[in-house]
KEMAR-998377 format. One record per residue (C-alpha): residue in one letter; x, y, z. Coordinates in nm, 2 decimals. Example, Ala and Ser with C-alpha at 12.3 -4.5 7.8 and 13.67 -1.06 7.14 Angstrom:
% residues 2
aa=A&east=1.23&north=-0.45&up=0.78 $
aa=S&east=1.37&north=-0.11&up=0.71 $
//
This chain:
% residues 505
aa=M&east=8.01&north=9.88&up=12.64 $
aa=S&east=8.27&north=9.99&up=12.84 $
aa=S&east=8.40&north=10.32&up=12.90 $
aa=H&east=8.80&north=10.41&up=13.00 $
aa=Q&east=8.86&north=10.73&up=13.09 $
aa=V&east=9.15&north=10.91&up=13.05 $
aa=K&east=9.31&north=11.19&up=13.23 $
aa=S&east=9.67&north=11.13&up=13.18 $
aa=I&east=9.90&north=10.98&up=12.90 $
aa=C&east=10.26&north=10.86&up=12.87 $
aa=I&east=10.46&north=10.85&up=12.57 $
aa=A&east=10.71&north=10.58&up=12.56 $
aa=G&east=10.98&north=10.63&up=12.31 $
aa=G&east=11.13&north=10.98&up=12.14 $
aa=G&east=11.27&north=11.00&up=11.78 $
aa=S&east=11.03&north=11.10&up=11.50 $
aa=S&east=10.72&north=10.87&up=11.69 $
aa=G&east=10.77&north=11.00&up=12.02 $
aa=W&east=10.78&north=11.39&up=11.94 $
aa=L&east=10.53&north=11.39&up=11.64 $
aa=T&east=10.30&north=11.21&up=11.90 $
aa=A&east=10.35&north=11.44&up=12.14 $
aa=A&east=10.32&north=11.77&up=11.97 $
aa=H&east=10.00&north=11.64&up=11.82 $
aa=A&east=9.89&north=11.53&up=12.12 $
aa=L&east=10.01&north=11.84&up=12.39 $
aa=H&east=9.82&north=12.04&up=12.10 $
aa=L&east=9.48&north=11.86&up=12.09 $
aa=F&east=9.45&north=11.79&up=12.53 $
aa=P&east=9.31&north=12.03&up=12.70 $
aa=S&east=9.61&north=12.12&up=13.00 $
aa=D&east=9.44&north=11.91&up=13.27 $
aa=I&east=9.51&north=11.58&up=13.09 $
aa=K&east=9.85&north=11.50&up=13.19 $
aa=V&east=10.12&north=11.39&up=12.95 $
aa=T&east=10.40&north=11.27&up=12.98 $
aa=L&east=10.74&north=11.13&up=12.76 $
aa=V&east=10.97&north=10.94&up=12.86 $
aa=E&east=11.28&north=10.85&up=12.66 $
aa=S&east=11.62&north=10.74&up=12.70 $
aa=P&east=11.94&north=10.96&up=12.71 $
aa=N&east=12.20&north=10.97&up=12.46 $
aa=I&east=12.09&north=10.70&up=12.15 $
aa=P&east=12.30&north=10.72&up=11.85 $
aa=I&east=12.16&north=10.75&up=11.57 $
aa=I&east=12.29&north=10.81&up=11.24 $
aa=G&east=12.02&north=11.07&up=11.03 $
aa=V&east=11.99&north=10.96&up=10.69 $
aa=G&east=11.68&north=11.20&up=10.53 $
aa=E&east=11.32&north=11.08&up=10.50 $
aa=A&east=11.09&north=11.14&up=10.26 $
aa=T&east=10.69&north=11.21&up=10.36 $
aa=L&east=10.38&north=11.22&up=10.15 $
aa=L&east=10.12&north=11.44&up=10.05 $
aa=G&east=9.99&north=11.55&up=10.43 $
aa=F&east=10.27&north=11.59&up=10.62 $
aa=D&east=10.25&north=11.97&up=10.59 $
aa=K&east=9.87&north=12.01&up=10.72 $
aa=F&east=9.99&north=11.73&up=11.02 $
aa=L&east=10.25&north=11.95&up=11.15 $
aa=T&east=10.11&north=12.31&up=11.09 $
aa=N&east=9.72&north=12.26&up=11.11 $
aa=E&east=9.71&north=11.98&up=11.38 $
aa=C&east=10.03&north=12.04&up=11.57 $
aa=N&east=9.99&north=12.39&up=11.56 $
aa=I&east=10.37&north=12.43&up=11.42 $
aa=P&east=10.43&north=12.72&up=11.22 $
aa=F&east=10.52&north=12.62&up=10.84 $
aa=E&east=10.82&north=12.81&up=10.79 $
aa=L&east=10.95&north=12.74&up=11.14 $
aa=W&east=10.96&north=12.35&up=11.10 $
aa=T&east=11.04&north=12.36&up=10.75 $
aa=K&east=11.34&north=12.53&up=10.79 $
aa=E&east=11.47&north=12.33&up=11.12 $
aa=C&east=11.43&north=12.03&up=10.98 $
aa=D&east=11.61&north=12.10&up=10.65 $
aa=A&east=11.30&north=12.02&up=10.44 $
aa=T&east=11.34&north=12.08&up=10.06 $
aa=I&east=11.01&north=11.99&up=9.81 $
aa=K&east=10.93&north=11.68&up=9.74 $
aa=L&east=10.68&north=11.61&up=9.42 $
aa=G&east=10.71&north=11.24&up=9.36 $
aa=T&east=10.88&north=10.93&up=9.34 $
aa=K&east=11.17&north=10.83&up=9.05 $
aa=F&east=11.22&north=10.48&up=8.91 $
aa=T&east=11.49&north=10.46&up=8.74 $
aa=N&east=11.59&north=10.24&up=8.52 $
aa=W&east=11.34&north=10.01&up=8.73 $
aa=F&east=11.27&north=9.75&up=8.48 $
aa=A&east=11.64&north=9.75&up=8.29 $
aa=D&east=11.51&north=9.89&up=8.01 $
aa=G&east=11.68&north=10.21&up=8.06 $
aa=L&east=11.33&north=10.38&up=8.12 $
aa=D&east=11.26&north=10.57&up=8.44 $
aa=I&east=10.89&north=10.62&up=8.62 $
aa=W&east=10.74&north=10.87&up=8.74 $
aa=A&east=10.53&north=10.88&up=8.99 $
aa=P&east=10.42&north=11.25&up=9.09 $
aa=F&east=10.13&north=11.33&up=9.33 $
aa=L&east=10.01&north=11.54&up=9.04 $
aa=V&east=9.71&north=11.37&up=8.85 $
aa=P&east=9.55&north=11.57&up=8.58 $
aa=V&east=9.16&north=11.45&up=8.55 $
aa=I&east=8.89&north=11.55&up=8.26 $
aa=L&east=8.55&north=11.48&up=8.22 $
aa=G&east=8.49&north=11.34&up=7.90 $
aa=E&east=8.19&north=11.39&up=7.69 $
aa=D&east=8.04&north=11.07&up=7.80 $
aa=E&east=8.06&north=11.21&up=8.16 $
aa=H&east=8.31&north=10.95&up=8.28 $
aa=H&east=8.64&north=11.09&up=8.43 $
aa=Y&east=9.01&north=11.02&up=8.23 $
aa=D&east=9.31&north=11.08&up=8.42 $
aa=L&east=9.61&north=11.10&up=8.18 $
aa=L&east=9.72&north=10.72&up=8.19 $
aa=D&east=9.35&north=10.65&up=8.09 $
aa=L&east=9.48&north=10.92&up=7.78 $
aa=A&east=9.78&north=10.76&up=7.73 $
aa=L&east=9.63&north=10.42&up=7.67 $
aa=K&east=9.36&north=10.51&up=7.44 $
aa=A&east=9.60&north=10.71&up=7.26 $
aa=N&east=9.77&north=10.40&up=7.19 $
aa=I&east=10.10&north=10.59&up=7.33 $
aa=T&east=10.39&north=10.33&up=7.37 $
aa=K&east=10.76&north=10.35&up=7.50 $
aa=P&east=10.94&north=10.53&up=7.56 $
aa=D&east=10.71&north=10.81&up=7.55 $
aa=F&east=10.39&north=10.67&up=7.73 $
aa=Y&east=10.56&north=10.75&up=8.13 $
aa=S&east=10.63&north=11.07&up=8.01 $
aa=T&east=10.30&north=11.15&up=7.88 $
aa=C&east=10.04&north=11.01&up=8.15 $
aa=A&east=10.23&north=11.20&up=8.43 $
aa=A&east=10.18&north=11.53&up=8.52 $
aa=W&east=10.53&north=11.79&up=8.62 $
aa=W&east=10.77&north=11.58&up=8.36 $
aa=E&east=10.97&north=11.85&up=8.19 $
aa=I&east=10.98&north=12.08&up=8.50 $
aa=S&east=11.05&north=11.82&up=8.77 $
aa=V&east=11.25&north=11.54&up=8.62 $
aa=E&east=11.43&north=11.76&up=8.34 $
aa=D&east=11.47&north=12.05&up=8.48 $
aa=K&east=11.48&north=11.96&up=8.85 $
aa=K&east=11.27&north=12.24&up=8.94 $
aa=I&east=10.96&north=12.29&up=9.16 $
aa=P&east=10.68&north=12.41&up=8.97 $
aa=S&east=10.47&north=12.75&up=9.05 $
aa=T&east=10.13&north=12.56&up=9.07 $
aa=A&east=10.32&north=12.38&up=9.38 $
aa=T&east=10.23&north=12.48&up=9.72 $
aa=L&east=10.50&north=12.63&up=9.89 $
aa=G&east=10.40&north=12.83&up=10.17 $
aa=G&east=10.24&north=12.61&up=10.36 $
aa=P&east=10.00&north=12.33&up=10.32 $
aa=D&east=9.72&north=12.64&up=10.19 $
aa=S&east=9.88&north=12.80&up=9.99 $
aa=G&east=9.86&north=12.67&up=9.66 $
aa=A&east=9.70&north=12.49&up=9.36 $
aa=H&east=9.90&north=12.13&up=9.45 $
aa=G&east=9.99&north=11.99&up=9.75 $
aa=V&east=10.34&north=11.88&up=9.81 $
aa=A&east=10.56&north=11.67&up=10.03 $
aa=Y&east=10.91&north=11.70&up=10.18 $
aa=N&east=11.22&north=11.56&up=10.21 $
aa=L&east=11.38&north=11.63&up=10.60 $
aa=D&east=11.59&north=11.53&up=10.87 $
aa=A&east=11.46&north=11.28&up=11.08 $
aa=I&east=11.71&north=11.35&up=11.36 $
aa=K&east=11.65&north=11.74&up=11.31 $
aa=L&east=11.30&north=11.69&up=11.34 $
aa=A&east=11.27&north=11.51&up=11.65 $
aa=N&east=11.51&north=11.72&up=11.82 $
aa=F&east=11.33&north=12.02&up=11.70 $
aa=L&east=10.97&north=11.90&up=11.80 $
aa=S&east=11.15&north=11.83&up=12.15 $
aa=K&east=11.23&north=12.17&up=12.19 $
aa=W&east=10.93&north=12.29&up=12.07 $
aa=C&east=10.71&north=12.10&up=12.31 $
aa=N&east=10.91&north=12.12&up=12.59 $
aa=K&east=10.93&north=12.56&up=12.54 $
aa=K&east=10.54&north=12.57&up=12.44 $
aa=Y&east=10.42&north=12.29&up=12.67 $
aa=P&east=10.58&north=12.36&up=13.02 $
aa=Y&east=10.32&north=12.16&up=13.18 $
aa=L&east=10.45&north=11.87&up=12.96 $
aa=T&east=10.69&north=11.63&up=13.16 $
aa=H&east=11.01&north=11.54&up=13.02 $
aa=I&east=11.20&north=11.21&up=13.14 $
aa=K&east=11.51&north=11.14&up=13.02 $
aa=K&east=11.54&north=10.81&up=13.16 $
aa=H&east=11.62&north=10.40&up=13.04 $
aa=I&east=11.26&north=10.20&up=13.10 $
aa=D&east=11.33&north=9.87&up=13.24 $
aa=K&east=11.01&north=9.74&up=13.21 $
aa=P&east=10.59&north=9.76&up=13.18 $
aa=V&east=10.39&north=9.61&up=13.50 $
aa=I&east=10.08&north=9.46&up=13.34 $
aa=K&east=9.77&north=9.44&up=13.55 $
aa=N&east=9.42&north=9.26&up=13.39 $
aa=G&east=9.57&north=9.30&up=13.03 $
aa=N&east=9.65&north=9.71&up=13.08 $
aa=V&east=10.00&north=9.85&up=13.16 $
aa=D&east=9.95&north=9.97&up=13.51 $
aa=H&east=10.28&north=10.18&up=13.55 $
aa=L&east=10.65&north=10.16&up=13.39 $
aa=I&east=10.98&north=10.09&up=13.63 $
aa=L&east=11.27&north=10.28&up=13.54 $
aa=E&east=11.65&north=10.23&up=13.57 $
aa=D&east=11.68&north=10.39&up=13.91 $
aa=G&east=11.36&north=10.19&up=14.05 $
aa=S&east=11.10&north=10.51&up=14.02 $
aa=T&east=10.75&north=10.50&up=13.85 $
aa=I&east=10.52&north=10.63&up=13.57 $
aa=H&east=10.18&north=10.60&up=13.61 $
aa=A&east=9.89&north=10.71&up=13.33 $
aa=D&east=9.57&north=10.56&up=13.20 $
aa=V&east=9.71&north=10.57&up=12.82 $
aa=F&east=10.06&north=10.47&up=12.71 $
aa=I&east=10.15&north=10.54&up=12.37 $
aa=D&east=10.45&north=10.27&up=12.25 $
aa=C&east=10.68&north=10.47&up=12.09 $
aa=T&east=10.99&north=10.22&up=12.15 $
aa=G&east=11.06&north=10.12&up=11.80 $
aa=F&east=11.09&north=9.79&up=11.70 $
aa=K&east=11.20&north=9.68&up=12.03 $
aa=K&east=10.80&north=9.70&up=12.12 $
aa=L&east=10.90&north=9.71&up=12.48 $
aa=L&east=10.54&north=9.80&up=12.54 $
aa=S&east=10.35&north=9.64&up=12.31 $
aa=N&east=10.51&north=9.30&up=12.34 $
aa=A&east=10.42&north=9.27&up=12.72 $
aa=I&east=10.04&north=9.31&up=12.63 $
aa=E&east=9.82&north=8.98&up=12.50 $
aa=G&east=9.65&north=8.94&up=12.17 $
aa=S&east=9.90&north=9.07&up=11.93 $
aa=D&east=9.79&north=8.99&up=11.57 $
aa=W&east=10.14&north=9.04&up=11.33 $
aa=R&east=10.09&north=8.96&up=10.98 $
aa=D&east=10.40&north=8.87&up=10.82 $
aa=H&east=10.44&north=8.91&up=10.44 $
aa=S&east=10.79&north=8.86&up=10.36 $
aa=D&east=10.67&north=8.59&up=10.11 $
aa=M&east=10.59&north=8.92&up=9.88 $
aa=L&east=10.81&north=9.17&up=10.01 $
aa=Y&east=11.18&north=9.05&up=9.95 $
aa=I&east=11.35&north=9.37&up=10.14 $
aa=N&east=11.48&north=9.31&up=10.49 $
aa=S&east=11.75&north=9.55&up=10.54 $
aa=A&east=11.97&north=9.83&up=10.48 $
aa=V&east=12.26&north=9.99&up=10.47 $
aa=A&east=12.26&north=10.40&up=10.49 $
aa=S&east=12.47&north=10.70&up=10.52 $
aa=Q&east=12.49&north=11.04&up=10.47 $
aa=I&east=12.58&north=11.16&up=10.12 $
aa=N&east=12.78&north=11.49&up=10.02 $
aa=Y&east=12.62&north=11.71&up=9.74 $
aa=K&east=12.94&north=11.74&up=9.45 $
aa=D&east=12.93&north=12.08&up=9.46 $
aa=D&east=12.66&north=12.37&up=9.53 $
aa=E&east=12.54&north=12.38&up=9.17 $
aa=E&east=12.43&north=11.99&up=9.21 $
aa=P&east=12.06&north=12.02&up=9.16 $
aa=Q&east=11.83&north=11.89&up=9.41 $
aa=H&east=11.60&north=11.75&up=9.25 $
aa=P&east=11.24&north=11.77&up=9.36 $
aa=Y&east=11.20&north=11.43&up=9.41 $
aa=V&east=11.31&north=11.12&up=9.57 $
aa=D&east=11.49&north=10.86&up=9.33 $
aa=A&east=11.43&north=10.49&up=9.40 $
aa=T&east=11.72&north=10.35&up=9.15 $
aa=A&east=11.70&north=10.01&up=9.08 $
aa=H&east=12.01&north=9.76&up=9.14 $
aa=D&east=12.13&north=9.40&up=9.11 $
aa=L&east=12.06&north=9.36&up=9.47 $
aa=G&east=11.79&north=9.56&up=9.57 $
aa=W&east=11.75&north=9.96&up=9.51 $
aa=I&east=11.90&north=10.26&up=9.61 $
aa=W&east=11.75&north=10.54&up=9.77 $
aa=K&east=11.84&north=10.87&up=9.74 $
aa=T&east=11.66&north=11.19&up=9.94 $
aa=P&east=11.83&north=11.54&up=9.87 $
aa=I&east=11.77&north=11.76&up=10.16 $
aa=K&east=11.95&north=12.11&up=10.28 $
aa=D&east=12.31&north=12.02&up=10.26 $
aa=R&east=12.36&north=11.63&up=10.21 $
aa=I&east=12.14&north=11.36&up=10.04 $
aa=G&east=11.99&north=11.09&up=10.25 $
aa=S&east=12.09&north=10.75&up=10.09 $
aa=G&east=12.04&north=10.36&up=10.17 $
aa=L&east=12.09&north=10.02&up=9.94 $
aa=C&east=11.77&north=9.80&up=10.04 $
aa=Y&east=11.92&north=9.46&up=10.00 $
aa=N&east=11.78&north=9.08&up=10.12 $
aa=N&east=12.01&north=8.94&up=10.37 $
aa=T&east=11.99&north=8.58&up=10.30 $
aa=I&east=12.15&north=8.63&up=9.97 $
aa=T&east=12.38&north=8.95&up=10.08 $
aa=T&east=12.58&north=8.96&up=10.34 $
aa=K&east=12.64&north=9.36&up=10.55 $
aa=Q&east=12.95&north=9.35&up=10.37 $
aa=E&east=12.84&north=9.31&up=10.02 $
aa=A&east=12.54&north=9.55&up=10.05 $
aa=E&east=12.82&north=9.80&up=10.24 $
aa=D&east=13.06&north=9.73&up=9.95 $
aa=A&east=12.84&north=9.78&up=9.66 $
aa=F&east=12.64&north=10.11&up=9.81 $
aa=V&east=13.01&north=10.25&up=9.84 $
aa=Q&east=13.08&north=10.18&up=9.49 $
aa=H&east=12.76&north=10.35&up=9.37 $
aa=W&east=12.86&north=10.66&up=9.51 $
aa=G&east=13.23&north=10.68&up=9.56 $
aa=K&east=13.43&north=10.72&up=9.88 $
aa=D&east=13.46&north=11.04&up=9.79 $
aa=R&east=13.07&north=11.12&up=9.87 $
aa=L&east=13.03&north=11.02&up=10.21 $
aa=R&east=12.98&north=11.28&up=10.39 $
aa=T&east=13.08&north=11.09&up=10.80 $
aa=G&east=13.21&north=10.75&up=10.65 $
aa=E&east=12.98&north=10.55&up=10.90 $
aa=F&east=12.70&north=10.33&up=10.81 $
aa=N&east=12.34&north=10.26&up=11.01 $
aa=H&east=12.23&north=9.88&up=10.92 $
aa=I&east=11.91&north=9.85&up=10.97 $
aa=K&east=11.70&north=9.44&up=10.98 $
aa=F&east=11.33&north=9.45&up=10.94 $
aa=T&east=11.03&north=9.26&up=10.88 $
aa=P&east=10.79&north=9.34&up=10.65 $
aa=E&east=10.51&north=9.29&up=10.87 $
aa=Y&east=10.21&north=9.52&up=11.08 $
aa=N&east=9.97&north=9.43&up=11.39 $
aa=A&east=9.63&north=9.41&up=11.32 $
aa=K&east=9.53&north=9.44&up=11.66 $
aa=N&east=9.77&north=9.76&up=11.70 $
aa=W&east=9.57&north=9.90&up=12.00 $
aa=R&east=9.52&north=9.66&up=12.28 $
aa=G&east=9.47&north=9.74&up=12.65 $
aa=N&east=9.57&north=10.09&up=12.74 $
aa=V&east=9.89&north=10.05&up=12.46 $
aa=I&east=9.88&north=10.25&up=12.13 $
aa=P&east=10.18&north=10.15&up=11.94 $
aa=V&east=10.33&north=10.43&up=11.70 $
aa=G&east=10.57&north=10.44&up=11.43 $
aa=L&east=10.77&north=10.13&up=11.39 $
aa=S&east=10.64&north=9.97&up=11.70 $
aa=S&east=10.29&north=9.92&up=11.52 $
aa=G&east=10.41&north=9.78&up=11.19 $
aa=F&east=10.71&north=9.87&up=10.97 $
aa=V&east=10.68&north=9.75&up=10.54 $
aa=E&east=11.02&north=9.88&up=10.40 $
aa=P&east=11.14&north=10.19&up=10.27 $
aa=L&east=10.95&north=10.20&up=9.92 $
aa=E&east=10.73&north=10.48&up=9.83 $
aa=S&east=10.79&north=10.64&up=10.18 $
aa=S&east=10.50&north=10.49&up=10.39 $
aa=G&east=10.67&north=10.52&up=10.76 $
aa=L&east=10.58&north=10.89&up=10.83 $
aa=G&east=10.22&north=10.86&up=10.70 $
aa=L&east=10.13&north=10.59&up=10.89 $
aa=M&east=10.28&north=10.63&up=11.19 $
aa=T&east=10.03&north=11.00&up=11.15 $
aa=L&east=9.71&north=10.77&up=11.08 $
aa=S&east=9.82&north=10.57&up=11.41 $
aa=M&east=9.80&north=10.87&up=11.61 $
aa=A&east=9.42&north=10.87&up=11.51 $
aa=P&east=9.32&north=10.77&up=11.85 $
aa=L&east=9.46&north=11.06&up=11.98 $
aa=A&east=9.20&north=11.28&up=11.79 $
aa=S&east=8.88&north=11.06&up=11.76 $
aa=C&east=8.85&north=10.94&up=12.09 $
aa=L&east=9.09&north=11.06&up=12.35 $
aa=V&east=9.04&north=11.40&up=12.35 $
aa=H&east=8.77&north=11.37&up=12.47 $
aa=G&east=8.92&north=11.25&up=12.82 $
aa=E&east=8.75&north=10.86&up=12.72 $
aa=Y&east=8.76&north=10.51&up=12.46 $
aa=T&east=8.53&north=10.26&up=12.44 $
aa=D&east=8.66&north=9.89&up=12.31 $
aa=T&east=8.43&north=10.02&up=12.00 $
aa=D&east=8.66&north=10.26&up=11.96 $
aa=R&east=8.96&north=10.09&up=12.01 $
aa=N&east=8.81&north=9.78&up=11.76 $
aa=A&east=8.72&north=10.03&up=11.53 $
aa=Y&east=9.06&north=10.15&up=11.51 $
aa=N&east=9.19&north=9.79&up=11.43 $
aa=D&east=9.07&north=9.76&up=11.15 $
aa=V&east=9.13&north=10.12&up=10.99 $
aa=L&east=9.48&north=10.08&up=11.09 $
aa=A&east=9.48&north=9.70&up=10.96 $
aa=F&east=9.32&north=9.81&up=10.63 $
aa=T&east=9.56&north=10.03&up=10.56 $
aa=Y&east=9.87&north=9.84&up=10.61 $
aa=Q&east=9.77&north=9.59&up=10.43 $
aa=N&east=9.68&north=9.81&up=10.11 $
aa=T&east=10.02&north=9.98&up=10.15 $
aa=I&east=10.15&north=9.62&up=10.16 $
aa=D&east=9.94&north=9.53&up=9.85 $
aa=F&east=10.09&north=9.89&up=9.65 $
aa=I&east=10.42&north=9.84&up=9.73 $
aa=G&east=10.39&north=9.44&up=9.66 $
aa=L&east=10.29&north=9.56&up=9.28 $
aa=H&east=10.61&north=9.73&up=9.27 $
aa=Y&east=10.82&north=9.38&up=9.25 $
aa=F&east=10.61&north=9.15&up=9.01 $
aa=N&east=10.72&north=9.09&up=8.73 $
aa=N&east=11.07&north=9.25&up=8.68 $
aa=P&east=11.29&north=9.13&up=8.42 $
aa=R&east=11.61&north=9.22&up=8.58 $
aa=T&east=11.84&north=8.98&up=8.64 $
aa=G&east=12.02&north=9.06&up=8.92 $
aa=A&east=12.07&north=8.80&up=9.23 $
aa=F&east=11.78&north=8.99&up=9.44 $
aa=W&east=11.55&north=9.01&up=9.15 $
aa=K&east=11.56&north=8.68&up=9.05 $
aa=L&east=11.52&north=8.59&up=9.40 $
aa=V&east=11.19&north=8.78&up=9.38 $
aa=A&east=11.09&north=8.59&up=9.02 $
aa=E&east=11.15&north=8.26&up=9.21 $
aa=K&east=10.93&north=8.28&up=9.50 $
aa=Y&east=10.69&north=8.60&up=9.48 $
aa=D&east=10.36&north=8.49&up=9.59 $
aa=A&east=10.12&north=8.79&up=9.58 $
aa=T&east=9.87&north=8.83&up=9.83 $
aa=E&east=9.45&north=8.74&up=9.78 $
aa=S&east=9.39&north=9.15&up=9.87 $
aa=L&east=9.66&north=9.22&up=9.59 $
aa=F&east=9.51&north=9.00&up=9.36 $
aa=N&east=9.18&north=9.10&up=9.40 $
aa=S&east=9.26&north=9.43&up=9.35 $
aa=L&east=9.44&north=9.42&up=9.05 $
aa=K&east=9.11&north=9.17&up=8.89 $
aa=A&east=8.91&north=9.49&up=8.96 $
aa=L&east=9.14&north=9.67&up=8.73 $
aa=K&east=9.12&north=9.45&up=8.55 $
aa=I&east=8.74&north=9.43&up=8.45 $
aa=T&east=8.61&north=9.80&up=8.63 $
aa=A&east=8.69&north=10.11&up=8.46 $
aa=T&east=8.81&north=10.31&up=8.80 $
aa=H&east=8.67&north=10.67&up=8.86 $
aa=T&east=9.01&north=10.89&up=8.93 $
aa=H&east=8.94&north=11.17&up=9.21 $
aa=Q&east=9.05&north=11.52&up=9.08 $
aa=K&east=9.30&north=11.56&up=9.36 $
aa=Q&east=9.47&north=11.38&up=9.60 $
aa=Y&east=9.40&north=11.40&up=9.97 $
aa=Y&east=9.55&north=11.29&up=10.26 $
aa=P&east=9.41&north=11.05&up=10.49 $
aa=R&east=9.24&north=10.87&up=10.23 $
aa=A&east=8.96&north=10.62&up=10.30 $
aa=T&east=9.13&north=10.42&up=10.03 $
aa=G&east=9.43&north=10.38&up=10.15 $
aa=L&east=9.79&north=10.59&up=10.11 $
aa=F&east=9.78&north=10.60&up=9.71 $
aa=H&east=9.63&north=10.76&up=9.43 $
aa=E&east=9.40&north=10.52&up=9.23 $
aa=W&east=9.63&north=10.70&up=8.94 $
aa=N&east=9.91&north=10.56&up=9.12 $
aa=W&east=9.78&north=10.21&up=9.14 $
aa=K&east=9.67&north=10.21&up=8.77 $
aa=L&east=10.03&north=10.32&up=8.64 $
aa=W&east=10.21&north=9.97&up=8.82 $
aa=A&east=9.94&north=9.80&up=8.71 $
aa=Y&east=10.06&north=9.87&up=8.36 $
aa=A&east=10.42&north=9.90&up=8.40 $
aa=T&east=10.38&north=9.48&up=8.56 $
aa=G&east=10.20&north=9.43&up=8.23 $
aa=I&east=9.88&north=9.41&up=8.38 $
aa=G&east=9.70&north=9.61&up=8.26 $
aa=T&east=9.38&north=9.80&up=8.35 $
aa=K&east=9.00&north=9.88&up=8.22 $
aa=T&east=8.92&north=10.26&up=8.11 $
aa=W&east=8.58&north=10.40&up=7.98 $
aa=D&east=8.57&north=10.44&up=7.59 $
aa=M&east=8.74&north=10.72&up=7.40 $
aa=N&east=8.88&north=10.73&up=7.05 $
aa=E&east=9.25&north=10.80&up=6.96 $
aa=D&east=9.22&north=11.13&up=6.85 $
aa=E&east=9.01&north=11.24&up=7.11 $
aa=A&east=9.26&north=11.11&up=7.35 $
aa=L&east=9.52&north=11.29&up=7.20 $
aa=K&east=9.41&north=11.63&up=7.17 $
aa=H&east=9.32&north=11.56&up=7.58 $
aa=I&east=9.70&north=11.51&up=7.62 $
aa=N&east=9.83&north=11.78&up=7.43 $
aa=L&east=9.57&north=12.03&up=7.59 $
aa=I&east=9.68&north=11.93&up=7.92 $
aa=K&east=10.06&north=11.88&up=7.88 $
aa=D&east=9.99&north=12.25&up=7.72 $
aa=K&east=9.85&north=12.38&up=8.03 $
aa=D&east=10.11&north=12.18&up=8.26 $
aa=R&east=10.42&north=12.34&up=8.04 $
aa=K&east=10.30&north=12.68&up=8.10 $
aa=D&east=10.14&north=12.70&up=8.37 $
aa=S&east=10.47&north=12.49&up=8.56 $
aa=Y&east=10.71&north=12.79&up=8.45 $
aa=P&east=10.92&north=12.95&up=8.55 $
aa=G&east=10.90&north=12.77&up=8.85 $
aa=I&east=11.17&north=12.74&up=9.13 $
aa=E&east=11.52&north=12.51&up=9.23 $
aa=N&east=11.51&north=12.39&up=9.58 $
aa=R&east=11.81&north=12.51&up=9.66 $
aa=K&east=11.59&north=12.89&up=9.59 $
aa=W&east=11.33&north=12.78&up=9.82 $
aa=I&east=11.57&north=12.67&up=10.10 $
aa=H&east=11.71&north=13.00&up=10.12 $
aa=R&east=11.38&north=13.21&up=10.06 $
//
């Protein structure tokens, strides 16, 4: 088993992925390991807001050692408690998927979550979705953050939350933070001309002025360009365009109507004939975009539909960011001495906000092996296996959202005609049908079983008509437990606080 020494790393690319990697590495590494970040200057990017999953606060606060109050205020963060899928099945009902999943231990010593109980109580639409999930009244109806939520840092409350934030401000803040806190960081603002490969590794980078950068390990944060990763042989890209038909987005910044418009504490994914529209509220604006399929919808058609949805008066800048992508990931992500992080390692699609979660997971080698000043081929193979599983699991989960949808818009007709589930998704759903699934009391991050809670999987299996198996419980007992949980939820959640008040704390 060969061992590879690490005395220097080079992060190629800035943005969220580059500077999150830098903040993480600089906190972990001893100062005698040289860290260099090289990024192209003056790249025009329109920030449209970014949503996170559970654990992002722990990553920044605990694993990067950045004060919670500082990064949340610098990045215009708001609290995110889950996702509301508005009119997803065109039945007038919204699917609410919060982070909090109350679980009880039944008399039979089996665990039951709210969804299990709602099924056993024979609760049907339209009450089902609000019954099987916590925080419905406080978050969705009243647009407030419950009093039981974690609001002062990752370890300050009973129930964890995620955040909506300005991704551009995040990158700029991290750049200033790292340069000030770690004076031994080498920060170079120059365009990378090309990598030079020797024996399956990047030997050095050649910059636009002819200068070079040598390092033992290179972190590829060059986004969809995959500048370093594409130069290394042995990629194993898994394209899932036959199940995920969103491959483009048009995005822009949206003004609040006024200072009284609620900053709802969740991401809203509203179904649309051409796909779906995300709405991510941050401090002074809303980040929003229309996700669509570019084989049946042109960029102009998507832009027109987006403007029609919001109205021209709501557009903050009048500018649009058009993004084209393939839902794919590299099953052999780390090859040679190159570790892709962020978009260069893969991209699923914006639904369920997996981007930053997958990004931070792809930084795992920094903590698990590089910090010790060396890595082995076994480390590299194990990392690739874990990350490939997580990407595939995420793709399967998001793919489940599109299954068996009766909507009749152009996008949904395309999905209905061509949808082809992966074998791994089929096996996961088969398991839910035949085996009652234990639900963890709390969601934690990262998870050995993927980014998403067992409850989330069961919720979408139910919503798409597949159904799940649960332990036996009589209807009266299930209803009793539901009422106790919901009563406690309402009691503990209030008075709550609005995002606007939390932001200006």
